[in-house]
C-alpha positions in Angstrom: 92.0 112.7 98.4 91.0 108.9 98.6 92.6 106.8 101.2 93.9 103.2 100.5 93.7 100.5 102.9 95.7 97.4 102.6 95.5 94.4 104.5 97.3 91.2 105.7 95.7 87.9 106.7 97.2 86.0 109.4 99.0 83.1 108.6 96.9 79.7 108.1 94.0 81.7 108.0 92.5 80.3 104.9 89.6 78.6 106.8 88.6 81.5 108.3 88.8 83.6 105.3 86.5 81.3 103.4 83.8 81.3 106.0 83.8 85.3 106.6 83.9 86.0 102.7 80.3 85.9 101.8 79.7 88.5 104.6 82.7 90.8 103.7 81.5 90.5 100.1 77.9 91.9 101.1 79.3 94.6 103.1 81.4 95.8 100.3 78.3 95.7 98.0 76.3 97.4 100.4 78.9 100.3 100.5 80.0 100.0 96.7 79.2 103.8 96.3 82.6 104.1 98.6 84.7 102.0 96.6 86.8 103.2 93.6 88.8 99.9 93.8 88.9 96.5 95.9 90.4 93.3 95.4 92.4 90.5 97.0 96.3 90.4 97.3 97.1 87.0 95.2 100.3 85.1 94.2 101.9 85.4 91.1 100.0 82.2 89.8 96.8 83.9 90.6 96.4 81.5 94.0 96.0 82.7 97.5 94.2 85.5 99.0 96.3 86.7 101.8 95.0 90.4 102.1 93.5 93.0 100.3 93.5 96.4 98.8 90.9 99.1 98.9 90.7 102.3 97.8 87.9 104.6 99.3 86.3 107.7 97.5 86.5 109.7 101.2 88.6 112.7 102.4 88.2 111.6 105.8 90.4 109.5 107.7 88.2 108.4 110.4 85.7 107.2 107.6 88.2 105.1 106.2 89.2 103.7 109.6 85.4 103.3 110.4 85.1 101.4 107.2 87.7 99.0 107.6 86.9 98.4 111.3 83.1 97.3 110.7 84.3 95.1 107.7 83.3 91.1 108.8 87.2 90.2 107.9 88.2 92.7 110.4 85.7 92.0 113.2 86.3 88.2 112.1 89.7 88.4 113.2 91.1 87.8 109.9 93.9 90.5 109.7 97.7 90.6 110.8 97.6 94.2 109.7 95.7 97.0 108.4 97.2 100.0 106.8 95.3 103.1 106.2 97.3 105.6 104.2 96.2 108.9 102.1 96.4 108.4 98.1 96.8 111.0 95.4 95.2 109.9 92.3 98.0 110.8 89.5 96.9 108.1 86.8 93.0 107.2 87.3 91.0 105.1 84.8 93.3 105.4 82.1 93.7 109.1 82.3 96.6 111.6 83.3 95.4 113.6 86.4 98.5 115.6 86.7 
């Protein structure tokens, strides 16, 4: 059963986010075989980037926690909060799995 990781950035951290973003994207690309889905949390108008959502293909909470702990966004101090939660696939890739 995968793990979902939700992150929220610290207020007024746009400059820090942009400086860390290239390393963050490289980190994700280098581990993309673990990632079922990932992306930024945006405002309704498409602006922003004040956090993100990752769904990792792992049954091991320690693996999910280590994954986000090593992310350059985490290492660089971008996040105000990180939530790691077990996630059950019910509908995925346009399929009902129930």
